[in-house]
C-alpha positions as CSV (number, residue, x, y, z in Angstrom):
1,X,-9.3,8.1,15.4
2,X,-5.5,8.0,15.5
3,X,-3.8,5.6,13.4
4,X,-0.4,3.9,13.6
5,X,-0.3,3.7,9.9
6,X,0.5,6.4,7.0
7,X,-0.6,5.9,3.5
8,X,2.3,6.6,1.2
9,X,1.0,5.6,-2.1
10,X,-2.2,5.4,-4.0
11,X,-2.4,4.3,-7.5
12,X,-1.9,1.2,-9.8
13,X,-1.8,-2.2,-8.2
14,X,1.4,-3.1,-10.3
15,X,3.1,0.1,-9.0
16,X,1.8,-0.7,-5.4
17,X,3.3,-4.4,-5.4
18,X,6.7,-3.0,-6.7
19,X,6.9,-0.4,-3.9
20,X,5.8,-3.3,-1.4
21,X,8.6,-5.3,-2.8
22,X,11.5,-2.5,-2.5
23,X,10.1,-1.8,1.2
24,X,10.3,-5.7,2.1
25,X,14.0,-5.6,0.7
26,X,15.0,-3.3,3.4
27,X,12.9,-5.1,6.2
28,X,9.7,-2.8,6.0
29,X,6.5,-5.0,5.9
30,X,3.7,-2.7,4.0
31,X,-0.1,-3.0,4.3
32,X,-1.8,-2.9,0.9
33,X,-5.5,-1.9,0.8
34,X,-7.1,-3.0,-2.6
35,X,-10.9,-2.2,-2.4
36,X,-11.7,-3.9,-5.9
37,X,-9.9,-7.2,-4.7
38,X,-11.7,-7.1,-1.2
39,X,-15.0,-6.5,-3.1
40,X,-14.4,-9.2,-5.5
41,X,-13.8,-11.5,-2.5
42,X,-17.0,-10.5,-0.8
43,X,-19.0,-11.2,-4.1
44,X,-19.7,-7.4,-4.9
45,X,-18.3,-5.2,-7.8
46,X,-16.1,-2.2,-7.4
47,X,-15.5,1.1,-9.8
48,X,-11.8,1.3,-8.4
49,X,-10.4,-1.5,-10.3
50,X,-6.7,-1.8,-10.4
51,X,-6.2,0.7,-7.7
52,X,-4.3,0.1,-4.4
53,X,-3.1,2.0,-1.3
54,X,0.2,1.1,0.4
55,X,0.5,2.1,4.2
56,X,3.5,1.9,6.6
57,X,3.9,2.1,10.3
58,X,4.6,5.6,11.5
59,X,7.8,4.3,13.1
60,X,9.0,3.5,9.4
61,X,7.7,6.3,7.4
62,X,10.9,8.1,7.1
63,X,12.7,4.8,5.7
64,X,9.7,4.2,3.4
65,X,9.8,7.6,1.9
66,X,13.4,7.5,1.0
67,X,12.5,4.2,-1.0
68,X,9.8,6.1,-2.8
69,X,12.3,9.1,-3.4
70,X,14.7,6.7,-5.1
């Protein structure tokens, strides 16, 4: 299955939110996948507490990588 999104970060939720904020400043809307929060909302537990993934659309990947490098 092909995806139009690429993961650019996996790690601490605080760092992920910082990256999302910096991307938003340049007009990129990122997608955050937080398994622990999803599990909590569904009433389940998770062993991945505090870990999140950040995805961007492939068309914006080059710009997003510049933000990560800075």
